[in-house]
C-alpha distance (Angstrom), angle and dihedral (degrees) to the residues before:
residue distance angle dihedral
M1 . . .
A2 3.82 . .
E3 3.78 118.1 .
E4 3.79 113.4 -108.6
I5 3.80 112.8 -109.3
R6 3.77 111.6 -132.7
M7 3.77 121.6 -159.6
L8 3.78 131.5 -142.8
A9 3.81 119.9 -132.0
C10 3.79 136.0 -157.8
V11 3.81 115.5 -163.5
D12 3.80 134.0 -171.2
V13 3.80 141.2 165.3
D14 3.82 131.8 -141.3
Y15 3.81 121.2 -161.1
R16 3.79 123.3 -146.9
P17 3.81 132.6 170.8
D18 3.83 92.8 -104.6
V19 3.82 105.4 24.9
T20 3.79 143.7 17.9
V21 3.79 116.1 -136.0
A22 3.81 121.1 -156.2
A23 3.79 121.8 -173.3
C24 3.79 135.6 -169.8
V25 3.81 124.8 -165.4
L26 3.81 118.9 -165.4
F27 3.79 125.2 -154.7
R28 3.80 134.3 170.0
A29 3.82 104.8 -136.3
W30 3.80 135.5 23.4
T31 3.80 90.5 -116.0
D32 3.84 96.3 50.1
A33 3.80 116.9 131.2
K34 3.80 94.2 -166.9
E35 3.77 132.6 53.6
A36 3.80 123.3 -115.7
G37 3.81 91.4 -150.1
H38 3.78 143.9 -37.2
W39 3.80 143.5 -146.8
V40 3.77 132.7 -156.1
D41 3.80 126.3 -162.5
R42 3.80 121.1 -165.8
G43 3.79 106.0 -159.7
P44 3.78 142.2 164.6
I45 3.79 124.4 -60.5
A46 3.80 111.3 -70.0
A47 3.78 122.8 -109.3
P48 3.82 114.6 -97.4
Y49 3.79 117.1 -84.6
E50 3.80 115.3 -96.3
P51 3.83 117.5 -169.9
G52 3.81 110.0 -109.2
Q53 3.83 90.2 7.5
F54 3.81 99.3 79.1
Y55 3.80 90.8 133.5
R56 3.82 91.0 68.0
R57 3.78 88.1 63.6
E58 3.79 99.6 43.8
L59 3.82 107.7 27.6
P60 3.84 99.0 75.1
H61 3.81 90.4 53.8
L62 3.80 93.8 46.9
L63 3.79 90.9 50.3
R64 3.81 91.0 51.4
V65 3.80 94.6 52.3
L66 3.82 92.4 42.4
A67 3.82 89.5 53.0
D68 3.82 87.0 68.2
V69 3.81 92.4 58.4
Q70 3.80 111.1 97.4
E71 3.80 97.9 177.3
P72 3.81 119.0 91.9
L73 3.80 110.7 -107.0
E74 3.80 128.4 -134.0
A75 3.82 93.7 -168.3
I76 3.80 142.1 -16.0
V77 3.81 122.6 -137.7
V78 3.81 116.7 -153.2
D79 3.78 128.9 -167.4
G80 3.79 97.6 -120.4
Y81 3.76 140.4 28.7
V82 3.79 133.9 -37.6
W83 3.81 89.9 -166.3
L84 3.80 127.1 27.6
G85 3.79 91.1 -166.4
E86 3.77 140.1 -39.4
D87 3.83 106.5 -22.1
K88 3.84 91.7 -16.5
P89 3.82 107.4 123.2
G90 3.78 120.2 -139.7
L91 3.79 131.2 -170.6
G92 3.82 94.4 -65.5
A93 3.82 94.8 51.2
H94 3.80 90.6 49.1
L95 3.82 90.3 49.1
Y96 3.83 90.3 49.9
E97 3.82 90.6 52.6
A98 3.83 92.4 44.9
L99 3.82 88.4 54.5
C100 3.83 89.7 52.3
R101 3.81 91.6 -109.5
S102 3.79 89.6 -70.6
V103 3.82 99.7 128.1
P104 3.82 128.3 39.4
V105 3.81 113.8 -119.6
I106 3.80 125.4 -148.6
G107 3.79 121.1 -163.1
V108 3.80 119.8 -150.4
A109 3.80 111.9 -169.8
K110 3.78 126.5 -177.1
T111 3.80 98.2 -163.1
P112 3.81 131.2 43.5
Y113 3.78 119.5 -105.8
V114 3.80 118.3 -144.1
T115 3.81 94.5 -101.2
T116 3.82 105.6 25.2
G117 3.78 93.8 139.8
S118 3.81 94.7 140.2
A119 3.82 94.4 50.6
L120 3.80 116.3 111.7
P121 3.83 112.5 -143.0
I122 3.80 118.1 -139.1
V123 3.78 129.6 -179.9
R124 3.79 121.1 -144.3
G125 3.77 130.3 -171.4
Q126 3.79 116.4 -18.4
S127 3.79 93.9 -35.6
L128 3.78 119.1 127.2
R129 3.81 91.5 -161.8
P130 3.79 114.7 83.4
L131 3.77 127.9 -135.3
L132 3.80 111.3 -127.8
I133 3.80 113.5 -131.0
T134 3.80 126.3 -159.7
A135 3.80 127.5 167.2
I136 3.78 147.3 -176.6
G137 3.80 126.3 -163.4
M138 3.82 90.9 29.0
E139 3.78 136.5 45.9
T140 3.81 114.0 -80.1
A141 3.82 90.9 -129.7
T142 3.82 89.9 55.4
A143 3.80 90.9 47.9
A144 3.81 90.9 49.3
E145 3.80 90.9 51.5
H146 3.83 90.4 51.1
I147 3.82 91.1 52.1
R148 3.81 91.4 45.2
R149 3.84 89.4 53.7
M150 3.80 95.5 47.9
H151 3.79 116.7 117.9
G152 3.78 119.1 -89.6
S153 3.77 136.7 75.9
S154 3.81 95.9 -130.5
R155 3.79 133.4 76.1
M156 3.81 92.8 -90.3
P157 3.81 118.1 57.5
T158 3.81 116.8 -117.0
M159 3.82 94.9 -112.0
L160 3.83 93.1 51.3
K161 3.80 90.4 49.8
F162 3.81 89.5 48.2
V163 3.82 95.6 51.4
D164 3.81 90.0 46.8
R165 3.82 91.6 51.8
L166 3.82 91.2 44.6
C167 3.83 89.9 55.8
R168 3.79 94.4 47.1
E169 3.81 95.6 45.0
S170 3.83 99.7 42.5
């Protein structure tokens, strides 16, 4: 029996006055330079931002775009945090729970949050500013190594830049 191929996914959300756009980019290996496929969901206006409750704004849109993905997933990478501090769930932890703990979630944040004690900083490319990695469903050190290995010579991996651009341009 053939081994099931699991895909990796990067997801992001873009907010506009009249619509919220969520995107998902699939790829086969952490080092891939090209996507294997993508989905875009144009949904209703996002809920207002609440400090420390960012997931309430973004989670419904991520779940909608992920519902279109038919391939089994090995991991999902979110632009943001899995943990906002010790035992304080962020967007990634809420996504993991919403998916019934079936897919590990890795958070890649560009800016520090007040209490990001559990985040593991990594430096990519020539950047002096670290990316802050958090994870659930896998060890944070393993997640950080995956993000470090992702394609791209700059601070942000190619697939994260692509999903961000897909959101903004769709």
